C-alpha positions in Angstrom: 20.8 6.8 -10.2 20.0 10.1 -11.7 20.4 10.3 -15.6 21.3 13.5 -17.2 18.6 14.3 -19.8 18.9 14.8 -23.3 18.1 17.5 -25.7 16.3 16.8 -28.4 17.4 17.1 -32.1 15.9 20.1 -34.1 15.3 22.0 -31.2 15.3 25.9 -31.2 18.1 27.7 -29.1 15.2 29.7 -27.6 14.0 25.7 -26.1 17.3 24.9 -25.7 18.0 27.3 -23.3 14.8 26.8 -21.6 15.2 23.4 -21.1 18.6 24.1 -19.5 17.0 26.6 -16.9 14.3 24.3 -15.8 16.5 20.9 -15.8 18.8 23.4 -13.3 15.9 23.6 -11.3 15.1 20.3 -11.6 18.9 18.9 -10.9 19.0 21.4 -7.0 15.6 20.2 -6.4 16.5 16.4 -6.5 19.9 17.7 -4.9 18.6 19.2 -2.1 16.0 15.9 -1.4 19.0 13.3 -1.6 21.1 15.7 0.4 18.5 15.5 3.1 17.5 12.3 3.1 21.6 11.2 3.1 21.7 13.5 6.4 19.1 11.8 8.0 20.5 8.1 7.4 23.9 9.3 8.2 22.3 10.5 11.5 20.5 6.8 12.1 23.7 5.4 11.8 25.5 7.5 14.2 23.1 6.7 17.0 21.8 3.6 16.1 26.2 2.3 16.0 25.3 -0.1 12.6 
């Protein structure tokens, strides 16, 4: 399970924006990998009739 990344207290706006953009890249990457794995297992289930 993927939990969101929490902001640290006392961080400037610049670093909040920087962290937000890096977090979005991280979430997109994780999503792409997860979707690929789900597609593979769905294909495997269809081919093997589990």
